C-alpha positions as YAML, in Angstrom:
chain: A
units: angstrom
residues:
- id: 1
  name: MET
  ca: [89.16, 17.95, 46.64]
- id: 2
  name: ASN
  ca: [86.74, 15.29, 45.47]
- id: 3
  name: PHE
  ca: [85.87, 15.32, 41.85]
- id: 4
  name: ARG
  ca: [84.00, 12.24, 41.57]
- id: 5
  name: ARG
  ca: [80.48, 12.57, 41.22]
- id: 6
  name: PRO
  ca: [78.55, 10.51, 43.78]
- id: 7
  name: ARG
  ca: [76.68, 7.71, 42.59]
- id: 8
  name: GLU
  ca: [73.11, 7.82, 42.39]
- id: 9
  name: ARG
  ca: [71.77, 5.52, 45.12]
- id: 10
  name: GLN
  ca: [69.21, 3.08, 43.65]
- id: 11
  name: GLU
  ca: [66.00, 2.20, 45.71]
- id: 12
  name: LEU
  ca: [64.60, -1.28, 45.75]
- id: 13
  name: VAL
  ca: [61.04, -1.59, 44.64]
- id: 14
  name: GLN
  ca: [58.77, -3.00, 47.10]
- id: 15
  name: LEU
  ca: [56.66, -5.74, 45.59]
- id: 16
  name: THR
  ca: [55.08, -6.95, 48.82]
- id: 17
  name: ALA
  ca: [51.98, -5.16, 48.30]
- id: 18
  name: LEU
  ca: [51.58, -6.31, 44.72]
- id: 19
  name: ILE
  ca: [52.22, -9.89, 45.79]
- id: 20
  name: ASP
  ca: [49.52, -9.72, 48.50]
- id: 21
  name: CYS
  ca: [46.97, -8.16, 45.92]
- id: 22
  name: VAL
  ca: [47.77, -11.09, 43.68]
- id: 23
  name: PHE
  ca: [47.41, -13.75, 46.15]
- id: 24
  name: ILE
  ca: [43.89, -12.08, 47.41]
- id: 25
  name: LEU
  ca: [42.75, -12.16, 43.77]
- id: 26
  name: LEU
  ca: [43.90, -15.78, 43.43]
- id: 27
  name: VAL
  ca: [42.11, -16.98, 46.47]
- id: 28
  name: PHE
  ca: [38.85, -14.82, 45.47]
- id: 29
  name: PHE
  ca: [38.67, -16.60, 42.08]
- id: 30
  name: MET
  ca: [39.41, -19.92, 43.37]
- id: 31
  name: LEU
  ca: [36.39, -19.68, 45.83]
- id: 32
  name: ALA
  ca: [34.06, -17.96, 43.24]
- id: 33
  name: GLY
  ca: [34.85, -20.30, 40.57]
- id: 34
  name: SER
  ca: [32.73, -23.32, 39.83]
- id: 35
  name: ILE
  ca: [34.34, -27.02, 40.25]
- id: 36
  name: ARG
  ca: [31.18, -28.85, 39.29]
- id: 37
  name: PRO
  ca: [31.50, -30.68, 36.07]
- id: 38
  name: THR
  ca: [29.47, -29.29, 33.25]
- id: 39
  name: ASP
  ca: [26.77, -31.18, 31.45]
- id: 40
  name: ALA
  ca: [26.89, -31.90, 27.60]
- id: 41
  name: PHE
  ca: [23.70, -29.93, 27.08]
- id: 42
  name: PRO
  ca: [21.32, -27.94, 29.28]
- id: 43
  name: VAL
  ca: [18.47, -30.18, 30.86]
- id: 44
  name: GLU
  ca: [15.56, -28.57, 32.79]
- id: 45
  name: VAL
  ca: [14.61, -31.35, 35.04]
- id: 46
  name: ALA
  ca: [11.08, -32.18, 36.06]
- id: 47
  name: ALA
  ca: [9.66, -31.20, 39.55]
- id: 48
  name: SER
  ca: [8.92, -34.03, 42.21]
- id: 49
  name: ARG
  ca: [7.64, -34.16, 45.87]
- id: 50
  name: ALA
  ca: [9.87, -37.23, 46.58]
- id: 51
  name: GLN
  ca: [12.10, -36.82, 49.51]
- id: 52
  name: VAL
  ca: [14.85, -39.27, 48.11]
- id: 53
  name: PHE
  ca: [17.70, -37.31, 46.78]
- id: 54
  name: GLY
  ca: [20.49, -38.69, 44.87]
- id: 55
  name: ASP
  ca: [23.95, -37.14, 44.39]
- id: 56
  name: GLU
  ca: [25.73, -37.26, 40.99]
- id: 57
  name: ARG
  ca: [28.39, -39.99, 41.13]
- id: 58
  name: GLU
  ca: [29.60, -42.57, 38.55]
- id: 59
  name: ALA
  ca: [27.17, -42.08, 35.67]
- id: 60
  name: VAL
  ca: [24.78, -39.38, 34.99]
- id: 61
  name: ILE
  ca: [22.64, -39.75, 31.75]
- id: 62
  name: LEU
  ca: [21.04, -36.71, 30.24]
- id: 63
  name: ILE
  ca: [18.01, -36.90, 28.10]
- id: 64
  name: ARG
  ca: [16.81, -34.08, 25.85]
- id: 65
  name: PRO
  ca: [13.13, -33.56, 24.62]
- id: 66
  name: ASP
  ca: [14.34, -34.42, 21.15]
- id: 67
  name: GLY
  ca: [15.94, -37.79, 22.20]
- id: 68
  name: ALA
  ca: [19.51, -36.92, 22.44]
- id: 69
  name: VAL
  ca: [21.44, -38.51, 25.04]
- id: 70
  name: ALA
  ca: [24.80, -37.74, 26.88]
- id: 71
  name: LEU
  ca: [26.66, -39.58, 29.44]
- id: 72
  name: GLY
  ca: [28.07, -36.85, 31.81]
- id: 73
  name: ASP
  ca: [29.84, -34.14, 29.60]
- id: 74
  name: ARG
  ca: [29.86, -36.38, 26.45]
- id: 75
  name: ALA
  ca: [26.98, -36.31, 23.97]
- id: 76
  name: MET
  ca: [26.74, -39.74, 22.44]
- id: 77
  name: THR
  ca: [24.15, -41.99, 20.58]
- id: 78
  name: ARG
  ca: [22.00, -44.38, 22.36]
- id: 79
  name: PRO
  ca: [23.94, -47.59, 21.41]
- id: 80
  name: ASP
  ca: [27.13, -46.03, 22.48]
- id: 81
  name: LEU
  ca: [25.53, -44.93, 25.81]
- id: 82
  name: LEU
  ca: [24.18, -48.51, 26.54]
- id: 83
  name: ALA
  ca: [27.54, -49.90, 25.75]
- id: 84
  name: SER
  ca: [29.31, -47.53, 28.14]
- id: 85
  name: ILE
  ca: [26.73, -48.22, 30.92]
- id: 86
  name: ALA
  ca: [27.05, -51.98, 30.34]
- id: 87
  name: ALA
  ca: [30.79, -51.63, 30.40]
- id: 88
  name: LEU
  ca: [30.48, -49.56, 33.66]
- id: 89
  name: VAL
  ca: [28.16, -52.11, 35.24]
- id: 90
  name: LYS
  ca: [30.28, -55.16, 34.40]
- id: 91
  name: ALA
  ca: [33.40, -53.28, 35.90]
- id: 92
  name: ARG
  ca: [31.37, -52.08, 38.93]
- id: 93
  name: PRO
  ca: [28.16, -53.94, 39.79]
- id: 94
  name: ASP
  ca: [27.23, -51.44, 42.57]
- id: 95
  name: ALA
  ca: [27.71, -48.39, 40.45]
- id: 96
  name: LEU
  ca: [24.85, -45.71, 40.86]
- id: 97
  name: VAL
  ca: [23.61, -44.87, 37.62]
- id: 98
  name: GLN
  ca: [21.32, -41.60, 37.41]
- id: 99
  name: MET
  ca: [19.11, -40.20, 34.84]
- id: 100
  name: LYS
  ca: [18.36, -36.52, 34.41]
- id: 101
  name: ALA
  ca: [15.63, -36.05, 31.96]
- id: 102
  name: ASP
  ca: [14.40, -32.80, 30.52]
- id: 103
  name: GLY
  ca: [10.77, -31.94, 31.95]
- id: 104
  name: ASP
  ca: [9.50, -31.80, 28.35]
- id: 105
  name: THR
  ca: [10.76, -35.15, 27.32]
- id: 106
  name: ASP
  ca: [8.15, -37.77, 26.33]
- id: 107
  name: ALA
  ca: [7.55, -40.40, 29.27]
- id: 108
  name: ASP
  ca: [7.72, -43.24, 26.65]
- id: 109
  name: LEU
  ca: [11.46, -42.11, 25.52]
- id: 110
  name: VAL
  ca: [12.41, -42.00, 29.28]
- id: 111
  name: ILE
  ca: [10.64, -45.37, 30.11]
- id: 112
  name: GLY
  ca: [12.20, -46.99, 27.12]
- id: 113
  name: LEU
  ca: [15.69, -45.91, 28.01]
- id: 114
  name: MET
  ca: [15.08, -47.24, 31.51]
- id: 115
  name: GLU
  ca: [14.16, -50.57, 30.09]
- id: 116
  name: ASP
  ca: [17.23, -50.69, 27.89]
- id: 117
  name: LEU
  ca: [19.22, -49.72, 30.76]
- id: 118
  name: ARG
  ca: [17.96, -52.62, 32.83]
- id: 119
  name: GLU
  ca: [18.70, -55.16, 29.98]
- id: 120
  name: ALA
  ca: [22.26, -53.65, 29.96]
- id: 121
  name: GLY
  ca: [22.50, -54.68, 33.65]
- id: 122
  name: VAL
  ca: [21.77, -51.66, 35.70]
- id: 123
  name: GLY
  ca: [20.34, -52.78, 38.90]
- id: 124
  name: TYR
  ca: [19.64, -49.55, 40.64]
- id: 125
  name: LEU
  ca: [18.81, -46.41, 38.68]
- id: 126
  name: VAL
  ca: [17.82, -42.82, 40.26]
- id: 127
  name: LEU
  ca: [15.82, -40.43, 38.30]
- id: 128
  name: LEU
  ca: [16.99, -36.96, 39.11]
- id: 129
  name: THR
  ca: [14.30, -34.26, 39.81]
- id: 130
  name: LYS
  ca: [13.82, -30.70, 41.02]
- id: 131
  name: GLY
  ca: [12.32, -30.74, 44.45]
- id: 132
  name: VAL
  ca: [9.26, -28.51, 45.10]
- id: 133
  name: GLY
  ca: [7.56, -27.74, 48.24]
- id: 134
  name: MET
  ca: [5.57, -30.19, 50.22]
- id: 135
  name: GLU
  ca: [2.54, -28.32, 50.79]
- id: 136
  name: GLY
  ca: [-0.52, -30.23, 51.99]
- id: 137
  name: GLN
  ca: [1.32, -33.05, 53.65]
...
């Protein structure tokens, strides 16, 4: 006679399906997420028919209609901006400096900043614009 009670057998929990779902979600969010750096403030650029396209590289200067400026994702004062750009150009004379001005920004403000950048040592400046259709050409 066997008086011992048989031990209840424990079943292993299968986590394979759960791990698969987690990896699928991970891949989805990695592909759907944005890797592009954000700007310090939103700027609605002016439209242009020019066919020259610049890509964002070392220095992107943002200008709002109220005169606020930023370098990439950092808002700063105009003298600090010029000092940062001068240091960049001194370290890398071939650095591409780009300016992204809001479409409602006064042209005198943009031109004045361009002149200040030239005095800071910038040799090549790209004004970023939004492309429009090339109708009539």
